[in-house]
C-alpha atoms as a printed R data frame, in Angstrom:
    type eleno elety resid chain resno       x      y       z
1   ATOM     1    CA   MET     A     1  90.310 75.869 143.198
2   ATOM     2    CA   ASN     A     2  93.508 74.346 143.471
3   ATOM     3    CA   LEU     A     3  97.178 75.471 142.971
4   ATOM     4    CA   LEU     A     4 100.123 73.497 143.545
5   ATOM     5    CA   VAL     A     5 103.481 75.223 143.079
6   ATOM     6    CA   LEU     A     6 106.503 72.989 142.086
7   ATOM     7    CA   CYS     A     7 110.285 73.312 142.429
8   ATOM     8    CA   THR     A     8 113.315 70.400 142.630
9   ATOM     9    CA   GLY     A     9 113.197 70.469 146.466
10  ATOM    10    CA   ASN     A    10 110.233 71.953 148.240
11  ATOM    11    CA   SER     A    11 112.241 73.801 150.597
12  ATOM    12    CA   ALA     A    12 112.289 77.579 149.409
13  ATOM    13    CA   ARG     A    13 110.469 79.091 146.519
14  ATOM    14    CA   SER     A    14 107.702 77.021 146.284
15  ATOM    15    CA   ILE     A    15 107.292 76.701 150.185
16  ATOM    16    CA   LEU     A    16 106.998 80.635 150.020
17  ATOM    17    CA   ALA     A    17 104.665 80.541 147.141
18  ATOM    18    CA   GLU     A    18 102.330 78.150 148.723
19  ATOM    19    CA   ALA     A    19 102.098 80.284 151.885
20  ATOM    20    CA   LEU     A    20 101.915 83.117 149.951
21  ATOM    21    CA   TRP     A    21  98.785 81.727 147.914
22  ATOM    22    CA   GLU     A    22  97.491 80.803 150.913
23  ATOM    23    CA   SER     A    23  97.822 84.070 152.814
24  ATOM    24    CA   LEU     A    24  96.760 86.499 149.638
25  ATOM    25    CA   SER     A    25  93.656 84.609 148.376
26  ATOM    26    CA   GLY     A    26  91.749 84.146 151.417
27  ATOM    27    CA   GLU     A    27  89.741 80.995 151.413
28  ATOM    28    CA   GLN     A    28  89.043 80.917 147.634
29  ATOM    29    CA   LEU     A    29  92.026 78.503 146.864
30  ATOM    30    CA   THR     A    30  93.852 75.715 148.714
31  ATOM    31    CA   ALA     A    31  97.428 75.901 147.458
32  ATOM    32    CA   TYR     A    32  99.995 72.972 147.634
33  ATOM    33    CA   SER     A    33 103.625 72.909 146.979
34  ATOM    34    CA   ALA     A    34 105.517 69.688 145.643
35  ATOM    35    CA   GLY     A    35 109.409 69.000 144.448
36  ATOM    36    CA   SER     A    36 110.463 66.146 141.671
37  ATOM    37    CA   LYS     A    37 113.214 65.508 144.412
38  ATOM    38    CA   PRO     A    38 112.333 67.128 147.682
39  ATOM    39    CA   THR     A    39 115.153 67.922 150.564
40  ATOM    40    CA   GLY     A    40 112.789 66.323 153.121
41  ATOM    41    CA   SER     A    41 112.370 69.828 155.105
42  ATOM    42    CA   PRO     A    42 111.702 73.840 154.451
43  ATOM    43    CA   ASN     A    43 114.538 75.958 154.292
44  ATOM    44    CA   ALA     A    44 114.779 78.071 157.782
45  ATOM    45    CA   TYR     A    45 115.718 81.105 155.641
46  ATOM    46    CA   ALA     A    46 112.338 80.559 154.016
47  ATOM    47    CA   LEU     A    47 110.122 80.129 157.283
48  ATOM    48    CA   SER     A    48 112.104 82.740 159.074
49  ATOM    49    CA   ILE     A    49 111.137 85.366 155.875
50  ATOM    50    CA   LEU     A    50 107.184 83.749 155.964
51  ATOM    51    CA   ARG     A    51 107.147 84.342 159.708
52  ATOM    52    CA   ARG     A    52 109.019 88.217 159.914
53  ATOM    53    CA   HIS     A    53 106.623 88.937 157.073
54  ATOM    54    CA   GLY     A    54 103.265 87.361 159.733
55  ATOM    55    CA   LEU     A    55 102.515 84.297 157.375
56  ATOM    56    CA   LYS     A    56 102.186 80.954 159.024
57  ATOM    57    CA   ALA     A    57 105.202 78.975 158.533
58  ATOM    58    CA   GLU     A    58 103.675 76.253 160.936
59  ATOM    59    CA   GLY     A    59 102.683 72.871 159.046
60  ATOM    60    CA   LEU     A    60 104.961 73.764 155.321
61  ATOM    61    CA   ARG     A    61 106.864 70.682 154.769
62  ATOM    62    CA   SER     A    62 108.638 69.099 151.779
63  ATOM    63    CA   LYS     A    63 106.661 67.166 149.682
64  ATOM    64    CA   SER     A    64 107.236 64.840 146.782
65  ATOM    65    CA   TRP     A    65 105.182 65.473 143.759
66  ATOM    66    CA   SER     A    66 103.567 61.964 143.579
67  ATOM    67    CA   GLU     A    67 101.387 63.070 146.820
68  ATOM    68    CA   PHE     A    68  99.505 64.899 143.727
69  ATOM    69    CA   GLU     A    69  98.927 62.065 141.133
70  ATOM    70    CA   GLY     A    70  96.549 59.173 141.294
71  ATOM    71    CA   GLU     A    71  92.903 58.951 142.431
72  ATOM    72    CA   ASP     A    72  92.913 60.185 146.144
73  ATOM    73    CA   ALA     A    73  94.825 63.758 145.001
74  ATOM    74    CA   PRO     A    74  93.195 66.710 145.248
75  ATOM    75    CA   GLU     A    75  92.271 67.851 141.552
76  ATOM    76    CA   ILE     A    76  94.469 70.627 140.272
77  ATOM    77    CA   ASP     A    77  93.635 73.664 138.632
78  ATOM    78    CA   VAL     A    78  96.687 75.292 137.950
79  ATOM    79    CA   VAL     A    79 100.659 73.984 138.061
80  ATOM    80    CA   ILE     A    80 103.166 76.730 138.699
81  ATOM    81    CA   THR     A    81 106.652 76.029 138.303
82  ATOM    82    CA   VAL     A    82 109.220 78.169 140.138
83  ATOM    83    CA   CYS     A    83 112.486 76.616 139.107
84  ATOM    84    CA   ASP     A    84 113.778 76.213 135.380
85  ATOM    85    CA   SER     A    85 115.366 72.328 136.824
86  ATOM    86    CA   ALA     A    86 112.061 71.294 137.728
87  ATOM    87    CA   ALA     A    87 109.768 73.015 134.392
88  ATOM    88    CA   SER     A    88 112.012 70.955 132.535
89  ATOM    89    CA   GLU     A    89 111.266 67.318 134.007
90  ATOM    90    CA   ALA     A    90 108.704 65.202 132.716
91  ATOM    91    CA   CYS     A    91 105.833 65.847 135.279
92  ATOM    92    CA   PRO     A    92 103.383 63.137 136.001
93  ATOM    93    CA   ILE     A    93 100.052 63.867 134.724
94  ATOM    94    CA   TRP     A    94  97.766 65.725 137.383
95  ATOM    95    CA   PRO     A    95  93.843 65.026 137.900
96  ATOM    96    CA   GLY     A    96  91.885 67.695 136.263
97  ATOM    97    CA   ALA     A    97  94.481 68.603 133.053
98  ATOM    98    CA   PRO     A    98  95.251 71.989 134.995
99  ATOM    99    CA   VAL     A    99  96.614 74.936 133.369
100 ATOM   100    CA   ARG     A   100 100.389 75.407 133.429
101 ATOM   101    CA   ALA     A   101 102.734 78.105 133.805
102 ATOM   102    CA   HIS     A   102 106.491 78.822 134.507
103 ATOM   103    CA   TRP     A   103 107.739 81.557 136.973
104 ATOM   104    CA   GLY     A   104 111.296 80.842 136.875
105 ATOM   105    CA   LEU     A   105 112.990 82.635 139.779
106 ATOM   106    CA   PRO     A   106 116.759 82.294 141.188
107 ATOM   107    CA   ASP     A   107 117.410 79.799 143.861
108 ATOM   108    CA   PRO     A   108 117.868 81.731 147.138
109 ATOM   109    CA   ALA     A   109 119.023 78.956 148.919
110 ATOM   110    CA   THR     A   110 122.178 79.260 146.636
111 ATOM   111    CA   ALA     A   111 123.353 82.068 148.809
112 ATOM   112    CA   PRO     A   112 125.747 82.197 151.352
113 ATOM   113    CA   ASP     A   113 124.419 82.048 154.877
114 ATOM   114    CA   GLY     A   114 123.955 85.387 156.456
115 ATOM   115    CA   PRO     A   115 122.795 88.287 155.474
116 ATOM   116    CA   GLN     A   116 123.190 87.659 151.557
117 ATOM   117    CA   ALA     A   117 120.907 84.453 152.068
118 ATOM   118    CA   GLU     A   118 118.300 86.817 154.120
119 ATOM   119    CA   ALA     A   119 118.279 89.349 151.154
120 ATOM   120    CA   ALA     A   120 117.990 86.192 148.900
121 ATOM   121    CA   PHE     A   121 114.734 85.291 150.184
122 ATOM   122    CA   GLU     A   122 113.448 88.492 151.164
123 ATOM   123    CA   ALA     A   123 113.906 89.212 147.336
124 ATOM   124    CA   THR     A   124 112.249 85.665 146.338
125 ATOM   125    CA   PHE     A   125 109.538 86.483 148.439
126 ATOM   126    CA   GLN     A   126 108.696 90.111 147.062
127 ATOM   127    CA   ALA     A   127 108.933 88.601 143.392
128 ATOM   128    CA   LEU     A   128 106.314 86.280 144.082
129 ATOM   129    CA   LYS     A   129 104.191 88.144 146.393
130 ATOM   130    CA   SER     A   130 104.220 90.867 143.654
131 ATOM   131    CA   ARG     A   131 102.927 88.014 140.582
132 ATOM   132    CA   ILE     A   132 100.293 86.503 143.213
133 ATOM   133    CA   GLN     A   133  98.962 89.613 143.873
134 ATOM   134    CA   ALA     A   134  98.888 90.676 140.338
135 ATOM   135    CA   CYS     A   135  97.073 87.023 139.490
136 ATOM   136    CA   LEU     A   136  94.640 87.795 142.043
137 ATOM   137    CA   ALA     A   137  94.056 91.639 140.964
138 ATOM   138    CA   ALA     A   138  93.474 90.248 137.234
139 ATOM   139    CA   GLY     A   139  90.830 87.727 138.460
140 ATOM   140    CA   LEU     A   140  92.536 84.639 138.689
141 ATOM   141    CA   MET     A   141  90.041 82.763 141.121
142 ATOM   142    CA   THR     A   142  86.868 83.703 138.876
143 ATOM   143    CA   ALA     A   143  88.515 83.488 135.260
144 ATOM   144    CA   ASP     A   144  87.085 81.118 133.133
145 ATOM   145    CA   PRO     A   145  89.750 78.057 133.194
146 ATOM   146    CA   LYS     A   146  90.729 78.981 129.065
147 ATOM   147    CA   ASP     A   147  91.655 82.299 130.302
148 ATOM   148    CA   ARG     A   148  94.289 81.393 133.199
149 ATOM   149    CA   LEU     A   149  97.415 80.772 131.417
150 ATOM   150    CA   ALA     A   150  97.173 84.226 130.490
151 ATOM   151    CA   ILE     A   151  96.624 85.918 133.690
152 ATOM   152    CA   LEU     A   152  99.724 83.836 134.729
153 ATOM   153    CA   CYS     A   153 101.883 84.623 131.995
154 ATOM   154    CA   ALA     A   154 100.946 88.270 132.449
155 ATOM   155    CA   ALA     A   155 102.033 88.717 136.261
156 ATOM   156    CA   HIS     A   156 105.007 86.643 135.444
157 ATOM   157    CA   GLU     A   157 105.780 89.385 132.506
158 ATOM   158    CA   GLY     A   158 105.014 92.339 134.529
159 ATOM   159    CA   ALA     A   159 106.810 91.482 137.294
160 ATOM   160    CA   SER     A   160 110.360 90.240 135.252
161 ATOM   161    CA   SER     A   161 109.991 93.954 133.437
């Protein structure tokens, strides 16, 4: 299964989600992240949080969602937007007609540097981790494609309540 996480800048939330999906799903899934207006590099706090939790941060990069268009792009099964602005943008047509879900989260990159930013990134990391674990526990990897949206929505709703 191929999963793409979208955010406008592809520097914080989507980077965290990409690393978490890769780590928690094992070999069952390939996770990607991208942005409509990528910043060019991952946020330093995002990379720090990943390392603090023992996740791989090397090789993560801020990239455009245009890398996932066209014939040479991997066929995407699931697209998750993690910021409201990316969710409201007109997305490209993805090969494979993936299931789409929205997991809106506050942008931790807007927090002031220092302890507030660290706390904001930690909260975002934990929210994403909880949702991803719920999806995996509900069988997202083996679910029929028509059932994937319900699993993704339930994980979002469960984490939000």
